[in-house]
N, C-alpha and C positions, 0 to 999 in steps of 0.2 A: 653567403648562404640565403636564399629569401625568407623574410622574415614571417613568421606565422602571424595570423590574426589574434586581435587582441581578445576574441571571441573564445578562440583557442587556449590563450593564455592565461585568461580569467576561470576557465571551467576548473573546478577541485577535480580533484582525483576522489573516489570512493574512502568515505574513511573506513567504512564496513572491510575493505578486502585491502587495507595498506599493512596488514600484520600478514599477509598471504606468506611472504618470504620467509618468517621465522616456523610460520607452522611447516610448510615444506622442509625446513632444515632441521626440524624436531621431528618428523618423519624419518627422514633420511637417518638419523641418530638412532632410528629404532624405538622410537616413541609412539605410542596411539592417542591421536589427539581427537578428544570428543569437541566436534564441532557447534557451539554454542551461538557462534556468532553472526547465524546470517539467518532467514526465513528460508530453509529449503526443507521442507517437510521430510520425514522418512516414511510417511505412512504410504502403503501401496496404491498406484495410482489405477482406479477402477478399471475391472475386465471390461467393462462396455465398450470403456473408451479403448483399450488397447485392441480389443477385438474389431471396432470398426476399422481401425487402421490393417490391420492384418486379412481382413475380409473387404478391403475394399475394391469395387473394380475398374477403376478409372484407368481409361489406355491414353491419356494426356495430362497431364498434370496443369491445369491450364491457371491462368490468372480469373482470381472472381472479381465479381463488383469491387469498387475500391472502397465501398462501404462495408463491405461481408456479404456472405452469402444469404439468399432473400430466406432460403427454408428455415436457416439458422437463426436469422434476426425474428424471424415469425413465432419459432417457437419459443426465444426468449422472453417475447411478450407475456407468454403465459408464466413463466417461471418469475417474471418483474412482478405481476400481477398477484401468485402467489405471497409474495413479501410486501402487498399493500402499495407498490409503484406500477402506476396504469399510467403506459404508454404507447405508441404506435409504431409499427417497426421501422419505421420512418426516424425516429427520434432514437435509434439504436446504430450506431457507428461501430463495426468489430476493427479492433485494431491489434497491433503487434503486440501484446502484452500491454498489462495497465501501465506502464511506462510509455509507450507511445500515446496512450490515450492522455495520461497526463502531460504529457509534451505537447499536443494538441491543445489540450485545455490552457495551457499557457502561453502558447503561440497566439490563440486567440483571443484572449483576454486582455494582455499586456502588452503595451508599447515599451520603449527604449524609456527609461528614467520613471515608469510607474511603479507603487509599489505593492506589496501583497503581505496580509499579515498572516501569518503562522502561528499558535501556541507550540512553545517548544516545552520539552524535547520532540524533533519530528524526524520523521524519515529524510534521510540524509541528501536524498535525489531530487526532493522539493526543491530544495536550494540550489542544486546543479542545474534544473532545467530551468529555473528563475532566473538564474547567471546565463544562460545560453539565450533567454530572449532579451536580454540587455536590461532586467528589471531589476529589484530591491526587496529581498525577504525584510520586513519589520516582524520580529519576533515579538511576543508575550511568554512569559517563562511561567509555565504550571511548576507545582513544587509536589514533592516527594510525600511530604506530611498529610497531602488531600489525597493521595494516590494518583495525582496527577489530572485531578479535574480540570473543568474547563477557568480559566482565569477569568475573575468578575468582570461583567461587560463592560465595568466603567474604564480597566485597562484597556479593551479594544478605543472605545471611544477616544482616549488620550493620544492613540497613535494616528489617527482615521486624518487625512488629510485631503488636498484636491488631487494629489496623485495617486492615491488609494485607488486599487480598482478591484479589488478581490480579497476574498480570504479564503484558506485552504484548512481543512480537517482531516484526520484520518479517523475512523469509526467503524470498528473500534482500533484502538492506536496499536500501529507501529511506531517506534518501540514500545510504549508503557503499559499496552493491553488494557487502557483504559476504555471504557464504555459510556460514551455520552447519554444522558438521559436526555428523556421528552422536555422536560425544561430547559435543559442547556441547550437543546437542538431549536426551540423555538425562540430562544435568546438569539440565537444568530439569524434565526430567521430574520427577527424584526431589527437587527442592526444591516443586514442587508436590504432590506426595504426601506430605512429610513434613509440610508448615505446610497442606495442604488448600486450595490454593489453585485458582482457577481461569488458566490457561495459554489467552491469547487470541495466535493468530499469523497475520499476515497474510503469506499465501501467494501473492502477487498476480502475481510474477513467477517462478512456479515452474519456467514453460519457460525462463528466461533464465540456465541455467548452462553454463558456458565452461570450457575447459582438461581435458573429459573428467572433471569433478568432478559428483557427484551431491545431488540434492536427497533431503534428508529432512524428512516431513511429520511434526509432532506428531501427525497422526491416525493413526499406524502402530501407536500403543501400546495395548493394548486394559485396559491399567491405567489410562489416564487416560480412560476411559469417561465419567466425569463431570466431568474438569476439562478437556478439550479443548475449544476452541472454535476454528473457523478459520473465517477472511474470506479471501474469493476475489473476483475481476471478471473480467470479459473486458475491461475497459478495453486495459491493455495488453498480455494474451496476443495479441487478435485486432486490436489498434490501431482499438479503437471505443470510446475513452472516451466518447462523445456519446450512445450507447446507454442509457448509465445503468443496465447490469446488472450487479449482484452478486450473491453467495451468501453465506448465513452456515450453517455446518456443525457439527452437533454430536451428539453419541451421547448426550446429557443429556436425557432426555424431561422433566424440570422445566423445564429452563434452556428449551428449544426451545416448550413450551406458554406459558410467559411472554413468549419474544419473538413468538409468535403473534397476545396481544393487543396488541401496538404496531404489528403489521403490519396488523391489522385495524383500527387507528386513524387511519393512513394509506390504508386501502381495500386497493391492489393497484400490484406494480410496471409500470413501461410496458408494455403490451401489445406496441408495435413492438418494443421491443428484446430482448423475450422470444422475439418470431419468427425474429429476428437470429441472436440467441446460440444457439438449439436448430440454426439451420442452421450455425452455426460448427462444432458438434460433430462437422460432417462434413469438415472441414478436413483435407487429406491431411497427412501427418509432413513430407513435403517443405516444406510452407510454413513451419516452422518451423526446419528446417534452412539455407533460404536468409535467413531472416532473423537466426539466430544467425550464419551468415556473416558478414552485412553489419555485425551490431554489433561482430563480434569484428573487424573488420577499424578500425572507427571506435574501439573503444575503444584497441586497441595503439597506432595513430596518435596520438591523442591523449595518452594517458598518456605515450609514451616522448616526444613533443614535449614536453609539460609539463617533466619530469624533465629534460630539456636545459638548461631554465632556470636561471639559480643562482638559489638559495635557496627554489626550488619542490620541494615533495614531494608525490606524489600514488600513492599505494598502487594497485596494479594490480587491481580488482574483479573478483569470480570469478562475480557475479552481477547480475541487475537490467541497469541503462543507467545507470547515472549515475556519475560520478569527483568525488570529494572531495578536493578541494585545500589546501596550507598553502600559504601565498601571503606573500612578506615586505614585508608591509604593517602597519601602525599599527593599521587598522579595514576590517574585511570590509565592512560596511554603505557607508561612507564609500567604499570603492574601488569597489564595484559601483554606485554613484551617479555616481562620477565618470566611471567608463569610458561610460557613458551621455549625461551630458553635456559631457563636456570631451575624450574619446578620440575618434577614428575613425582607420582608415587605408583608405585609398582609398573615404574615404566609408563605411567598414563599420563597424560594431561589435557588441559581444556584450552579452547581457544574461544575467545569474547571479544566483543564489541565495544570499544571504551565510548563511554556515553559523552564523552567533553565533545 
């Protein structure tokens, strides 16, 4: 048998999806499984997006430009400006989901043996993408007692070496729900400038900030023109995960030229998805107000209920739609498997993602 590449063998399986067989068996056993394990919203996709697909008049489903449909990118300029992010449409590349934007960002910033710093807990696919690039994640642990605030900047300084090329954060955070403060973003800005690093920020949950708190983008700082890389996506914003439309945004022309070469190799992002995504920019602010009200109610109910259980600690997240919970169990993986295999309440159970 031919031998698989080292890259293929090194690529980790998704830790979020490893419990799927146990959930499927629970369903076969007649249990109702509540899926709290993955960021798939159950909010309805806006009608304006679905109607754009229903009423489209395409005669041929053509390739788009490798960087995405120009009218969509130009319309995104206003969306970003409304969020204090001022870019030209040539600074924007449409990607096949935020995942491809992340992949392009990692591939264009890291070489074999390079290192990238990520505060943990972090979205598991960051690790997979970095391994795919032949590079290494250097993690710095944030803690539940601070609600997963940014670790002290001295912790970053301790691990920066000649191999360090970049920092990644998710703001608001998947999986902790932490919303970074302006001061924390500025600390990261200063580190990136001091050590000449790329700073890659995943802002796909930008709209979901609670308790009257404000999101601050890494793209707001002109001095980071050559350092800042933005990862974005419509998946969670408009409850349109299956449309597979993201964006990669940077004012670094050399970086974007390099990313375009990768984009050309995959030809173009999905045409149907771009059509829906462009229509989504006409969604009224009331849509987000309604969604945030719903998510706030769910957050408050879940966090309050969890914290009433003896031995459970659950910080109240200020953004995204995740709760990160410390439970009085010996092993999170075993517990999440057990609750699918052996537990039910009135023939119902819950699927979770173990934080390990």
